[in-house]
C-alpha positions as semicolon CSV with decimal commas, in nm:
position;residue;x (nm);y (nm);z (nm)
1;M;2,376;17,288;-18,294
2;P;2,480;17,115;-17,967
3;G;2,474;17,356;-17,677
4;K;2,193;17,570;-17,815
5;R;1,979;17,729;-17,543
6;I;1,614;17,618;-17,564
7;L;1,360;17,807;-17,352
8;V;1,062;17,590;-17,257
9;V;0,755;17,776;-17,127
10;D;0,490;17,537;-16,995
11;D;0,287;17,533;-16,673
12;A;0,282;17,152;-16,645
13;Q;0,580;17,031;-16,442
14;H;0,564;16,679;-16,585
15;I;0,591;16,824;-16,938
16;L;0,890;17,035;-16,834
17;D;1,058;16,735;-16,676
18;V;1,023;16,526;-16,993
19;V;1,134;16,806;-17,226
20;V;1,432;16,903;-17,009
21;Y;1,546;16,539;-16,995
22;V;1,523;16,482;-17,371
23;L;1,690;16,814;-17,452
24;E;1,979;16,743;-17,219
25;E;2,013;16,393;-17,365
26;N;2,058;16,560;-17,705
27;A;2,319;16,812;-17,583
28;F;2,090;17,116;-17,572
29;Q;2,079;17,359;-17,279
30;P;1,719;17,380;-17,153
31;L;1,584;17,688;-16,977
32;T;1,241;17,666;-16,815
33;A;0,952;17,879;-16,698
34;R;0,605;17,779;-16,573
35;D;0,415;18,094;-16,662
36;G;0,420;18,379;-16,910
37;A;0,579;18,637;-16,680
38;G;0,863;18,401;-16,592
39;G;0,901;18,302;-16,955
40;L;0,939;18,663;-17,063
41;R;1,195;18,730;-16,790
42;R;1,407;18,432;-16,894
43;F;1,363;18,527;-17,259
44;Q;1,503;18,876;-17,194
45;K;1,776;18,764;-16,953
46;D;1,911;18,449;-17,118
47;S;1,866;18,521;-17,492
48;P;1,766;18,166;-17,599
49;D;1,831;18,026;-17,946
50;L;1,479;17,879;-17,973
51;V;1,158;17,885;-17,768
52;L;0,913;17,600;-17,705
53;L;0,598;17,787;-17,602
54;D;0,282;17,639;-17,452
55;L;-0,017;17,840;-17,572
56;N;-0,229;17,757;-17,265
57;L;-0,059;17,945;-16,980
58;P;-0,213;18,035;-16,642
59;D;-0,135;18,407;-16,631
60;V;-0,123;18,537;-16,991
61;A;-0,252;18,423;-17,327
62;G;0,018;18,223;-17,501
63;L;-0,040;18,409;-17,827
64;D;0,009;18,743;-17,649
65;L;0,343;18,622;-17,514
66;F;0,428;18,497;-17,863
67;R;0,359;18,844;-18,008
68;E;0,580;19,011;-17,746
69;M;0,868;18,772;-17,810
70;R;0,832;18,828;-18,184
71;R;0,831;19,204;-18,129
72;L;1,152;19,188;-17,927
73;R;1,331;18,940;-18,153
74;P;1,163;18,903;-18,495
75;D;1,409;18,637;-18,615
76;L;1,390;18,409;-18,309
77;P;1,259;18,057;-18,385
78;I;0,945;17,971;-18,188
79;I;0,774;17,631;-18,180
80;M;0,424;17,622;-18,031
81;L;0,314;17,347;-17,793
82;T;-0,062;17,299;-17,832
83;A;-0,338;17,060;-17,724
84;R;-0,532;16,867;-17,984
85;N;-0,840;17,090;-17,937
86;E;-0,649;17,418;-17,991
87;E;-0,668;17,422;-18,370
88;M;-0,769;17,788;-18,391
89;D;-0,474;17,896;-18,173
90;R;-0,246;17,684;-18,390
91;V;-0,372;17,854;-18,707
92;L;-0,337;18,200;-18,550
93;G;0,014;18,118;-18,434
94;L;0,119;18,009;-18,782
95;E;-0,033;18,323;-18,929
96;L;0,163;18,531;-18,678
97;G;0,485;18,363;-18,785
98;A;0,545;18,058;-18,564
99;D;0,812;17,830;-18,709
100;D;0,632;17,507;-18,625
101;Y;0,397;17,344;-18,375
102;V;0,391;17,021;-18,177
103;T;0,064;16,875;-18,053
104;K;0,035;16,726;-17,704
105;P;0,078;16,450;-17,617
106;F;0,395;16,433;-17,824
107;S;0,679;16,190;-17,874
108;P;1,008;16,319;-17,724
109;R;1,184;16,197;-18,038
110;E;0,945;16,397;-18,256
111;L;0,999;16,708;-18,044
112;V;1,376;16,690;-18,081
113;A;1,339;16,629;-18,454
114;R;1,126;16,944;-18,487
115;V;1,376;17,146;-18,283
116;R;1,666;17,027;-18,499
117;A;1,472;17,095;-18,820
118;V;1,398;17,454;-18,720
119;L;1,755;17,518;-18,600
120;R;1,895;17,384;-18,929
121;R;1,725;17,674;-19,106
122;L;1,933;17,926;-18,911
123;P;2,258;18,062;-19,061
124;P;2,575;17,929;-18,896
125;A;2,718;18,132;-18,609
126;G;2,896;18,440;-18,737
127;Q;2,717;18,424;-19,070
128;V;2,399;18,589;-19,189
129;A;2,108;18,498;-19,408
130;A;2,165;18,480;-19,771
131;A;2,096;18,782;-19,982
132;P;2,319;19,073;-20,081
133;R;2,162;19,415;-20,121
134;L;1,856;19,402;-20,341
135;A;1,620;19,676;-20,452
136;C;1,295;19,699;-20,639
137;G;1,157;20,050;-20,643
138;P;1,084;20,149;-20,282
139;L;1,166;19,802;-20,146
140;Q;1,525;19,771;-20,022
141;L;1,670;19,451;-19,873
142;D;2,008;19,416;-19,703
143;G;2,094;19,050;-19,643
144;E;2,412;19,128;-19,451
145;A;2,225;19,342;-19,198
146;F;1,908;19,131;-19,229
147;A;1,718;19,458;-19,275
148;A;1,438;19,582;-19,498
149;T;1,306;19,926;-19,577
150;Y;0,994;20,024;-19,768
151;F;0,947;20,378;-19,896
152;G;1,241;20,470;-19,674
153;R;1,099;20,327;-19,353
154;P;1,241;20,019;-19,175
155;V;1,019;19,712;-19,160
156;A;1,075;19,440;-18,897
157;L;1,055;19,098;-19,064
158;T;1,087;18,744;-18,939
159;R;1,342;18,518;-19,105
160;A;1,078;18,354;-19,327
161;E;0,927;18,689;-19,425
162;F;1,269;18,824;-19,523
163;R;1,344;18,513;-19,730
164;L;1,010;18,547;-19,905
165;L;1,079;18,906;-20,011
166;E;1,438;18,819;-20,100
167;A;1,321;18,544;-20,338
168;L;1,061;18,767;-20,503
169;A;1,298;19,066;-20,533
170;R;1,586;18,858;-20,669
171;Y;1,369;18,722;-20,951
172;P;1,101;18,991;-21,001
173;A;0,967;18,847;-21,325
174;R;0,929;18,492;-21,191
175;V;0,607;18,345;-21,056
176;F;0,688;18,124;-20,756
177;S;0,467;17,829;-20,677
178;R;0,395;17,764;-20,310
179;E;0,613;17,453;-20,329
180;A;0,907;17,656;-20,462
181;L;0,865;17,907;-20,182
182;I;0,853;17,628;-19,922
183;D;1,191;17,508;-20,052
184;R;1,339;17,859;-20,029
185;L;1,189;17,960;-19,695
186;Y;1,195;17,633;-19,503
187;D;1,443;17,406;-19,683
188;G;1,157;17,179;-19,785
189;E;1,071;17,061;-19,433
190;H;0,769;16,830;-19,450
191;V;0,593;17,004;-19,160
192;V;0,539;17,319;-19,368
193;T;0,219;17,349;-19,573
194;D;0,082;17,569;-19,850
195;R;-0,119;17,745;-19,582
196;S;0,203;17,851;-19,410
197;I;0,315;18,026;-19,731
198;D;-0,021;18,201;-19,767
199;A;0,002;18,314;-19,405
200;C;0,356;18,444;-19,460
201;V;0,245;18,641;-19,767
202;K;-0,045;18,785;-19,567
203;R;0,190;18,900;-19,289
204;V;0,432;19,063;-19,532
205;R;0,150;19,244;-19,709
206;R;0,017;19,371;-19,378
207;K;0,356;19,496;-19,258
208;L;0,430;19,678;-19,584
209;A;0,076;19,818;-19,598
210;D;0,140;19,976;-19,258
211;V;0,398;20,191;-19,439
212;R;0,196;20,246;-19,758
213;D;-0,108;20,051;-19,869
214;Q;-0,070;20,096;-20,245
215;P;0,043;19,924;-20,455
216;D;0,011;19,572;-20,318
217;P;0,379;19,463;-20,320
218;I;0,300;19,096;-20,389
219;A;0,091;18,991;-20,685
220;T;-0,116;18,672;-20,666
221;V;-0,112;18,465;-20,984
222;H;-0,423;18,254;-20,943
223;G;-0,368;17,882;-20,974
224;I;0,011;17,921;-20,969
225;G;0,150;18,125;-20,680
226;Y;0,307;18,464;-20,614
227;K;0,540;18,717;-20,772
228;L;0,663;19,067;-20,702
229;N;0,422;19,334;-20,826
230;H;0,589;19,509;-21,121
231;E;0,406;19,828;-21,022
232;L;0,667;19,868;-20,745
233;E;0,930;19,961;-21,001
234;K;0,725;20,265;-21,100
235;C;0,731;20,391;-20,741
236;G;1,110;20,406;-20,709
């Protein structure tokens, strides 16, 4: 974990100064940008290991920059920096797949703790996320390549989205509670809520529906949680 490159995109110089100092004190390599255009350039040039992204930027909407970063690198960890009155942006960011958020003003110690927590979820260098090849009807998952296909078409998934489908496909008859999915997707980090799981399910459904909208690949078991839809097996 020491030496990881952390890109900080924030237009407030005093925020950058504090974050750079605390990251360097904890053996990270900070990269900085004060606007969206500069942030995207550094993102593409320096290939950071994690991004701290202010949602209130002077030149572009922070959520638009978030979407572009996610499009370019679906598995990259992104932590949102938000003001207390930006609850709607925070919710939208979580629904789009942000790994966490930190509300300004924040404690430097808390920020580093959040960064470490998110980085701990990543596979060690040279290794990949967990699953071998799994298949359920038209859904194919390759854990070694971190790749998914649905009805023969590739689907770009974030790390959490892949882990969600991997859990459901590995145990297709099991109903997973939200708490069980939190443990599998996020290693039980306390900053993750039931709403994050619901948002992740919503994103996966939307991405797979872009390929084919029937059947719904994830079945909701009301009052309990989620499971893989057994109708998928009939489509193989």
